[in-house]
C-alpha positions, 0 to 999 in steps of 0.5 A, a space after each residue: 104286574 106283568 103277564 106273559 104268554 107265548 106262541 110261534 110264528 115266522 119260524 121262531 118263538 114269539 112272546 107277548 107281555 103286558 102290564 094289565 093281565 086282563 088284556 093278555 088274551 086280547 093282546 095274544 090274539 092281536 099278535 097272532 093275527 098279525 104274525 100269520 098275515 106276515 108269515 103268509 107274506 114273506 115265509 118261504 116255507 108257506 106254499 101260498 106266501 106272496 113272496 113266491 109270486 115275486 120270484 115267478 114274476 122273473 123280473 116283471 112288475 107284480 102287484 103286492 100287498 101293503 105288508 109286503 111293500 112295508 117289509 121290503 122297504 125296511 129291508 132295502 133301507 137297512 140293506 143299504 145302511 149296512 152295505 148288504 150285510 143283512 143279506 135281505 137282498 142278494 144275487 141269486 145263483 142264476 146270472 141275468 142275461 142282461 149282465 153277460 158283458 160283466 160275466 167273468 169265467 174262471 177255472 181251478 184246474 180242468 174242472 169245474 168251471 165257475 161263473 161269477 157275475 160282476 155287476 157295478 150295482 149293488 143288489 139292494 139298489 136294484 128292486 123297484 117299488 111303486 104304485 102297489 107293485 114290486 119289481 125284482 130283477 130275475 138274478 136278484 133274490 129277496 129273503 124278508 123273513 128276518 125283516 119280518 120278525 123286526 116289523 112284527 115286533 115293532 108294529 105288534 107292540 104299538 098297536 097293542 099298546 094303543 088299542 088296549 091302553 096298556 104297556 106292552 113288550 113283543 119278542 119275536 126271536 132275537 128282537 123285542 120292542 116295547 110300547 105304552 107305559 112300562 111296568 115298574 122296574 122296566 122291561 127286562 130282556 135276556 141278552 147273551 149269557 155274558 151280558 145277562 138281562 138288559 132293561 128295554 126303555 119305553 118305546 124302544 127296541 132291542 136285538 141280539 145277533 149271535 155268530 150262529 145267526 150270521 152263519 145261518 144268513 142266506 147267501 149265494 154260491 159266489 158270496 163270501 162267508 163273513 168271519 165274525 170276531 164276536 160271538 154276540 151283539 146287542 143293540 138298543 135303538 128306536 126301531 127293531 129293524 134298526 136294532 137288528 141291522 146294527 147288531 148284524 153289522 157289529 159282526 161284519 164291520 165293527 168299525 162302521 157299526 160303532 160309528 153308526 151306533 154312536 152317531 144315532 145315539 143307539 147303545 150296544 154291547 158285544 162279547 168277543 171270543 174270550 168272553 170280554 164284554 164291550 159296551 158303548 152308547 148313552 144307555 150302556 153308560 147309564 145301565 153300567 152306572 146304575 148296576 155299580 
């Protein structure tokens, strides 16, 4: 039997499901506690959020919490794997004086004058972590709310499963993670309408990223707007952050995403603008055969 409850946090909906109804209240409190902690760490809508201290440091080292360091580490890792597609780390609109030799000035007619910063170093390679401190250059901006969703789903699912001894699935926005023994028939997670519900294997995570999610990613004034050829992408992987990053990359660079997904034995489903579903990976093949 599955018991489910909902709450809000990190500017999205959070759903907690357990296989033992008696543990639902404890599971909800555990997830709510971690959601509030992460919210106070990376959510810019919170005036007291820890991320503001990194902004105000203006390129100087600042001490951060372990949670902040873990989320930033995940964000940098997945930004590197996707070539910055996650937009978790990007250039800010204010150029750093250290890159003045790399500035290029262009004009489109008499006005306005547009300044573009050209740096040979990717933005996601420039933040530095170590000894409990983070250094983010003044011309680099970090956006960790989306990474926080995946971090919460993974961490909360595993902590609840271990502490309460039950099967659990935690969904945060478009990301879901499971831990413990699955219920009879498995966990089923809603995906894009054209795909329907998908079974989430034990100990795995699933992420669905829509074209609207890609359009809503934070971007600097000089960053190009990606044009996605699909309306939705869903990926199942070992970790929520990896599934989220791979689903994002399927919108911006589908060829590279497919190669990465197949190499890492992930599974994916994408829906193009005509409603055609493309599925690949070991789990996709298994579910297709099961459905048939």
